PANU-518144 format. One line per 5 residues: their letters; for each residue x, y, z of N, C-alpha, C. Coordinates in steps of 0.05 Angstrom, whole numbers, plus 5000, padded with zeros to 4 digits. Layout:
REM PANU-518144
a) X/Y/Z/X/Y/Z/X/Y/Z; ...
//
This chain:
REM PANU-518144
mhrfv) 7102/2558/2376/7101/2533/2361/7113/2537/2333; 7130/2517/2325/7142/2519/2298/7121/2521/2276; 7127/2536/2255/7107/2541/2235/7098/2516/2220; 7115/2495/2221/7107/2470/2208/7092/2451/2226; 7095/2456/2252/7082/2438/2272/7052/2441/2273
apvfa) 7043/2467/2272/7015/2472/2275/6998/2459/2253; 7006/2460/2227/6990/2446/2207/6989/2416/2210; 7012/2405/2218/7013/2376/2223/6995/2368/2246; 6996/2383/2267/6979/2377/2291/6949/2379/2283; 6942/2400/2267/6915/2404/2259/6905/2380/2242
amaal) 6923/2371/2224/6915/2348/2207/6911/2323/2223; 6929/2318/2243/6926/2295/2260/6900/2296/2276; 6893/2320/2286/6869/2323/2302/6844/2318/2285; 6845/2328/2260/6822/2323/2242/6819/2294/2236; 6841/2280/2231/6840/2251/2226/6829/2236/2250
flart) 6837/2243/2274/6827/2230/2298/6797/2234/2301; 6787/2259/2296/6759/2264/2299/6743/2249/2278; 6754/2247/2254/6740/2232/2232/6737/2203/2239; 6758/2192/2252/6757/2163/2259/6739/2158/2283; 6736/2177/2301/6720/2172/2325/6692/2182/2323
apaqe) 6685/2198/2303/6658/2209/2300/6639/2186/2293; 6614/2187/2303/6595/2166/2297/6589/2165/2267; 6586/2141/2257/6581/2138/2228/6554/2150/2221; 6552/2163/2198/6527/2175/2189/6511/2153/2176; 6485/2152/2183/6468/2132/2171/6463/2139/2142
aplap) 6462/2119/2125/6456/2123/2096/6428/2134/2093; 6424/2153/2074/6397/2164/2070/6379/2142/2059; 6353/2145/2065/6334/2126/2054/6330/2131/2024; 6326/2109/2009/6319/2112/1981/6290/2123/1979; 6284/2136/1957/6256/2147/1954/6235/2125/1958
epgfl) 6214/2131/1973/6193/2112/1978/6166/2126/1972; 6157/2125/1947/6133/2139/1939/6109/2132/1957; 6095/2153/1967/6071/2149/1983/6076/2147/2012; 6101/2144/2021/6107/2142/2050/6112/2169/2062; 6101/2172/2087/6105/2197/2102/6118/2190/2129
slfng) 6136/2208/2138/6150/2203/2163/6131/2206/2187; 6133/2187/2206/6118/2189/2231/6134/2202/2253; 6160/2204/2250/6178/2213/2271/6200/2230/2258; 6203/2255/2268/6221/2274/2255/6250/2271/2264; 6256/2252/2283/6283/2248/2291/6294/2268/2311
kdltg) 6278/2288/2318/6287/2309/2336/6271/2312/2361; 6245/2309/2359/6228/2311/2383/6203/2294/2379; 6185/2294/2398/6162/2276/2398/6136/2289/2389; 6139/2308/2371/6116/2321/2358/6098/2299/2345; 6073/2299/2352/6054/2280/2340/6052/2254/2357
wegkp) 6066/2253/2379/6066/2229/2396/6058/2237/2425; 6048/2218/2440/6042/2223/2469/6049/2199/2485; 6059/2204/2509/6068/2183/2528/6084/2195/2550; 6094/2179/2568/6109/2189/2591/6138/2195/2583; 6146/2220/2583/6173/2228/2574/6196/2216/2590
ewfri) 6190/2209/2615/6212/2198/2632/6221/2170/2622; 6205/2157/2605/6212/2131/2595/6218/2131/2565; 6216/2154/2552/6222/2156/2523/6239/2181/2518; 6261/2177/2504/6278/2200/2498/6287/2198/2469; 6299/2220/2459/6310/2220/2432/6340/2219/2433
eqgai) 6352/2200/2419/6381/2197/2418/6390/2188/2391; 6408/2202/2379/6419/2194/2353/6397/2190/2332; 6377/2208/2333/6356/2206/2313/6336/2184/2317; 6336/2171/2341/6318/2149/2347/6302/2154/2372; 6279/2141/2374/6264/2140/2399/6275/2118/2416
vagkl) 6284/2124/2440/6296/2104/2458/6276/2099/2480; 6265/2075/2482/6246/2067/2503/6260/2051/2525; 6257/2060/2550/6269/2046/2572/6296/2058/2581; 6309/2044/2600/6334/2053/2612/6351/2029/2618; 6378/2032/2616/6396/2010/2622/6404/2009/2651
dtkip) 6397/2030/2667/6404/2030/2695/6381/2029/2714; 6357/2024/2703/6333/2024/2720/6314/2002/2711; 6304/1986/2730/6285/1965/2724/6259/1978/2713; 6247/1965/2693/6222/1976/2681/6199/1966/2698; 6185/1983/2714/6165/1974/2733/6140/1962/2720
hnffl) 6132/1973/2697/6110/1961/2682/6112/1970/2653; 6093/1962/2637/6094/1969/2608/6090/1998/2604; 6105/2010/2586/6102/2038/2578/6100/2040/2548; 6082/2058/2538/6077/2061/2510/6079/2091/2502; 6090/2095/2479/6090/2122/2466/6073/2119/2441
ctqqe) 6052/2134/2439/6032/2130/2417/6028/2154/2399; 6021/2149/2375/6014/2171/2356/5988/2184/2365; 5986/2209/2359/5961/2223/2365/5940/2218/2343; 5948/2207/2321/5931/2201/2298/5925/2172/2297; 5902/2164/2287/5895/2136/2283/5899/2128/2254
ygdfe) 5904/2102/2251/5909/2091/2224/5894/2064/2221; 5884/2059/2197/5869/2034/2192/5884/2015/2174; 5882/2019/2148/5898/2003/2129/5923/2018/2121; 5946/2005/2124/5971/2019/2120/5994/1999/2117; 6017/2009/2109/6043/1995/2111/6061/2013/2127
lrlqv) 6072/2002/2149/6090/2016/2167/6117/2004/2164; 6138/2021/2160/6165/2012/2159/6182/2026/2180; 6200/2012/2193/6217/2024/2213/6241/2006/2217; 6260/2016/2234/6283/1999/2242/6283/1998/2273; 6291/1975/2283/6291/1970/2312/6316/1956/2320
ktrgd) 6327/1964/2344/6348/1948/2356/6344/1948/2386; 6356/1929/2400/6352/1925/2429/6378/1926/2443; 6377/1933/2469/6401/1933/2486/6392/1922/2514; 6408/1904/2525/6402/1894/2552/6393/1865/2551; 6396/1851/2574/6387/1824/2576/6357/1822/2582
gvngg) 6344/1803/2571/6315/1800/2576/6298/1821/2565; 6308/1835/2544/6293/1857/2532/6268/1848/2518; 6247/1863/2520/6222/1857/2506/6208/1884/2500; 6198/1886/2476/6184/1910/2468/6164/1903/2446; 6154/1923/2433/6134/1918/2412/6124/1943/2398
iqirs) 6111/1939/2376/6099/1961/2361/6069/1956/2360; 6055/1974/2373/6025/1972/2374/6013/1982/2347; 5993/1968/2338/5978/1977/2314/5948/1973/2319; 5933/1991/2307/5904/1990/2310/5896/1988/2340; 5909/2004/2356/5907/2001/2385/5894/2026/2398
hrveg) 5888/2023/2424/5875/2045/2439/5885/2045/2467; 5887/2069/2479/5895/2072/2507/5874/2059/2525; 5883/2046/2546/5865/2035/2566/5861/2057/2587; 5836/2066/2590/5830/2089/2608/5839/2082/2637; 5852/2101/2650/5860/2099/2677/5886/2083/2682
sdevs) 5900/2076/2660/5925/2061/2664/5945/2070/2643; 5969/2058/2644/5990/2063/2624/5988/2044/2601; 5969/2025/2602/5968/2003/2582/5955/2013/2556; 5960/1997/2536/5948/2001/2509/5936/1974/2501; 5913/1975/2489/5899/1950/2481/5899/1948/2450
gyqad) 5908/1925/2440/5908/1922/2411/5930/1903/2402; 5932/1901/2376/5953/1884/2364/5981/1895/2370; 6000/1876/2375/6027/1884/2380/6045/1866/2363; 6062/1880/2346/6083/1866/2332/6107/1864/2350; 6114/1840/2358/6132/1836/2381/6162/1840/2374
iggvp) 6177/1846/2395/6206/1850/2393/6219/1837/2417; 6242/1824/2413/6257/1812/2435/6249/1784/2441; 6246/1778/2467/6240/1750/2474/6225/1748/2500; 6215/1725/2506/6204/1717/2532/6223/1697/2543; 6221/1689/2569/6241/1671/2580/6247/1646/2565
srlvw) 6227/1635/2550/6230/1610/2537/6239/1611/2508; 6237/1635/2495/6242/1636/2466/6242/1665/2456; 6253/1668/2431/6251/1694/2417/6223/1697/2406; 6213/1722/2407/6186/1727/2396/6186/1749/2376; 6210/1757/2366/6211/1777/2344/6192/1769/2322
gglyd) 6177/1789/2312/6160/1784/2289/6135/1768/2295; 6129/1764/2321/6104/1751/2328/6082/1772/2332; 6058/1763/2330/6035/1781/2334/6020/1774/2360; 6020/1792/2379/6008/1789/2405/5984/1807/2408; 5964/1798/2423/5940/1814/2428/5943/1826/2456
esrrn) 5953/1851/2457/5959/1864/2483/5934/1874/2497; 5932/1866/2523/5911/1876/2541/5883/1873/2528; 5879/1852/2513/5853/1846/2501/5848/1816/2504; 5858/1800/2486/5857/1771/2489/5882/1760/2504; 5902/1777/2505/5927/1770/2521/5939/1743/2513
kflae) 5944/1741/2487/5956/1716/2477/5970/1722/2450; 5989/1704/2442/6000/1706/2416/5980/1696/2395; 5975/1711/2375/5957/1703/2353/5972/1688/2331; 5998/1694/2329/6015/1681/2309/6044/1686/2316; 6061/1666/2311/6090/1668/2316/6106/1655/2294
sdpqr) 6132/1663/2293/6151/1650/2275/6168/1630/2291; 6180/1611/2278/6197/1591/2290/6221/1604/2304; 6224/1600/2331/6246/1613/2346/6274/1606/2334; 6277/1582/2324/6303/1575/2312/6308/1591/2287; 6288/1595/2271/6291/1612/2247/6298/1641/2255
lktlv) 6286/1650/2277/6291/1678/2285/6320/1682/2294; 6333/1661/2304/6361/1663/2312/6380/1670/2289; 6372/1662/2265/6388/1668/2241/6378/1693/2227; 6353/1701/2233/6341/1723/2218/6347/1750/2232; 6346/1750/2259/6349/1775/2274/6378/1782/2278
kpddw) 6386/1807/2275/6413/1816/2280/6416/1826/2308; 6429/1812/2326/6432/1821/2354/6448/1846/2355; 6439/1865/2373/6453/1890/2378/6457/1907/2353; 6441/1903/2332/6443/1919/2308/6414/1926/2299; 6413/1944/2279/6387/1952/2269/6374/1930/2252
ndyvi) 6348/1926/2257/6333/1906/2242/6309/1920/2228; 6306/1914/2202/6283/1926/2187/6258/1911/2195; 6237/1927/2201/6211/1916/2209/6190/1928/2191; 6173/1911/2179/6151/1920/2162/6125/1908/2173; 6105/1925/2175/6079/1917/2184/6058/1926/2163
rcvgp) 6043/1907/2153/6023/1914/2132/5996/1905/2142; 5977/1923/2143/5949/1918/2151/5930/1925/2129; 5915/1906/2120/5894/1911/2100/5869/1895/2107; 5848/1908/2115/5824/1894/2123/5830/1876/2147; 5822/1850/2146/5828/1832/2168/5856/1821/2169
riell) 5872/1826/2148/5898/1813/2144/5920/1831/2156; 5938/1818/2171/5962/1831/2182/5986/1815/2175; 6006/1828/2162/6031/1814/2154/6054/1828/2168; 6073/1813/2179/6097/1823/2192/6121/1812/2178; 6141/1829/2174/6166/1821/2161/6190/1832/2177
ingek) 6210/1815/2181/6235/1822/2194/6258/1818/2174; 6273/1840/2170/6295/1839/2151/6288/1826/2125; 6265/1833/2115/6256/1824/2088/6243/1797/2088; 6241/1783/2110/6230/1756/2112/6203/1757/2127; 6182/1745/2115/6156/1745/2128/6156/1727/2153
tvdys) 6147/1737/2175/6145/1721/2200/6117/1714/2208; 6098/1731/2199/6069/1727/2206/6052/1735/2182; 6032/1719/2177/6011/1726/2158/5984/1718/2171; 5971/1737/2184/5948/1730/2201/5923/1744/2190; 5901/1729/2191/5875/1740/2184/5857/1739/2208
eqetq) 5846/1762/2216/5828/1763/2240/5801/1752/2233; 5792/1733/2250/5766/1721/2245/5743/1734/2261; 5751/1749/2282/5730/1762/2299/5724/1789/2288; 5700/1792/2277/5692/1816/2263/5689/1841/2281; 5686/1837/2307/5683/1860/2325/5710/1873/2332
iarkg) 5732/1860/2326/5759/1872/2332/5764/1897/2315; 5773/1918/2329/5777/1944/2315/5797/1942/2293; 5792/1955/2271/5810/1956/2248/5823/1983/2244; 5821/2000/2265/5833/2026/2264/5841/2034/2292; 5864/2048/2294/5873/2057/2320/5900/2070/2318
vigvq) 5912/2076/2341/5938/2089/2342/5960/2069/2337; 5983/2080/2331/6008/2064/2329/6025/2072/2354; 6037/2052/2366/6053/2058/2390/6079/2041/2391; 6098/2051/2406/6123/2036/2411/6124/2030/2441; 6133/2006/2448/6131/1997/2476/6158/1988/2487
vhsgp) 6162/1992/2513/6182/1977/2528/6167/1961/2549; 6173/1936/2551/6159/1918/2569/6171/1919/2597; 6154/1913/2617/6164/1911/2645/6185/1890/2647; 6204/1894/2666/6225/1874/2670/6252/1887/2676; 6273/1873/2670/6300/1883/2677/6307/1908/2661
pcevw) 6327/1923/2670/6336/1947/2654/6342/1939/2625; 6331/1955/2607/6335/1950/2579/6328/1974/2563; 6335/1974/2537/6327/1995/2519/6318/1982/2493; 6297/1994/2481/6289/1987/2454/6290/2013/2437; 6306/2012/2416/6310/2036/2399/6293/2033/2374
yrrlr) 6279/2055/2366/6262/2056/2343/6270/2080/2326; 6273/2076/2300/6280/2098/2283/6268/2094/2255; 6269/2115/2239/6260/2115/2211/6232/2105/2208; 6214/2114/2225/6186/2106/2224/6172/2121/2201; 6161/2107/2182/6147/2120/2160/6124/2102/2152
iktl) 6102/2114/2142/6077/2100/2137/6065/2108/2111; 6051/2089/2099/6036/2094/2074/6008/2083/2079; 5988/2100/2075/5961/2091/2078/5952/2075/2053; 5937/2054/2057/5929/2037/2035/5899/2037/2031
//
């Protein structure tokens, strides 16, 4: 090879790799008091069925794009939390995708289900339910929701969305991309105010829910 060709070829190859390499996510700004719940590399501190949860690009990926989801699956923290602020980013892939973030929840013995509050992600056949608060495997109903038309302008399809969950005493607040979607106060005093945190993929068509940058501050 000519002595001038090799450097030119190397420069062109470097430029190609730079253009095709995945973009590096910007580092988080300092957040005093917040601790990471997920190290971005493995599932240390979490428990669930590994065939439905994997690590990819520093995120927890729930579900599969080539396989129907037979029923709900949850990946849960091994530690319980009561009053806290949880921050994370979420994005979805696939048609009919539905997922959620469990808070103050508990495993249902003898099943894959988890019982407790769920901060919803995605949609149901009739509407978007991002930022809604559902009572999973307990009262089995939405406790509070945001306007579906508002969600169409608030949620970023196929991109990362900031999700904030704040629990203090009976009050639960949910925010999507900086906008409050739910401000709920529990009236039933027997409902648990402490439990695990979990991420879910709902039963249904092939889909994926991606979760990353999970960090928490106890209040």
